[in-house]
N, C-alpha and C positions, 0 to 999 in steps of 0.2 A: 057368653054371659060373663059378666065377673064371677070367679070363683075361687077361695080360697079352701084348701083341707089342709088340716092341719092333722100332725101324725107325731108320735113319740113318746105318749105319754104311758103311766102305769104305774105300779106299786113299788117302792122303792123305800129302803130303809133310813133313817135317819143319816147323815152324811152323807149319804150316796149320791149319784150324780144321775142325772139324763138329758136328753137332746131332743126337745122338739123341734121340728120340721113344718113349716109351711110353704104347701105348692101353691104359685098363684096362675090366674091365666084368666082370657078377655081383657086385658089393658093391659098397656105399657107401665112393664114391672120398674124399670129404672127409673120412671119419672113419680114414682109413689113412695111418701115416708110410709113406711111399715111399723106394725105395733105390736105388741105384745100385751094382753090385759089378763086379767085373773078374777075371778069371782068364786068366792068361800060362800060355803051353806047359810043364809041369814046374811051375809052381806052383800055390799054394794060393789059393782066392777070395780076393779080400779088397774091402774096404768102402771104396769111393770117394766117393759123397755120399750125405747124409740130409736130409730135408726132413720137419719135423713134419706133421701133420694141420691141416687147414685152409691160414693163410699164416702156419703156426709160424716155431719155427728150422730155420734152415742149419746144417749140419757137414760136414766134409772131411776128407781122408785129408791128411796135409803131403805129400807128393808132386805132388796136384793142386790144393791151394790157391793163391788169386791168379790160377789158370790156366784149372780147369774153374767153372759157375755149375748149381745145380740150382735147375729152378722146378717148377712145378705150375700147373695150370689146372683148376682143380673144376667147370667148366662143359664143359670138354671131355673129360674124367676121362682126363688126361693130365698124366705128368710130363716132365719136358726133362731133357739135359745137353748143355751149352754148352761144348765142351771146344775152349779155344784156344792157340793155342802149342805146338802136340801134338809130343812127343818120342818116340823110336824105343823107348825103356822103355813108352809107354804102349800100345803093341802089345798087344791080349788080345779074351778075348770079354766084351761087356761084359753085365750082366744087370740088368733090372726085376726087383725085388721089393715086395711089399705085406707088411706088419705092422700086424698089429691085434688084440691077445688072441689067439685060436687062429689067427687067420688068419697062414698064412705061404706067399707065393704067388710062383712065379716063371715069366720068362719063358722064352722059347728062347734067347736070348740072341743080339747081333747082332757081326760080327767089325768090328773097328778094327783097319789096318792102318798104322801110319805110318814110312815107308820113302821112301828115292829112288833 
């Protein structure tokens, strides 16, 4: 079955960095667009970054542009989110999402907390 497993979250000070990973299985990874979403307490889930299938284009929310980088390794069936210059407002649960036709799969989420 389709499975997405996120890792790499944690507690970091403002200005710090984290790298999230999402390991995928159960589908042909290279054919799916991959996305990172986040949801902060009391807020709706929002799209943070996307990378199209293969080695395609990337898009970012304005709030993370120039600070976050999404990438994928199709040989390892893994998508990454490198997060630099983290701010307290980046605190949220981060979710990995795979999208392709009828496929719309989600991971369990990983907590990122930015606090001094």
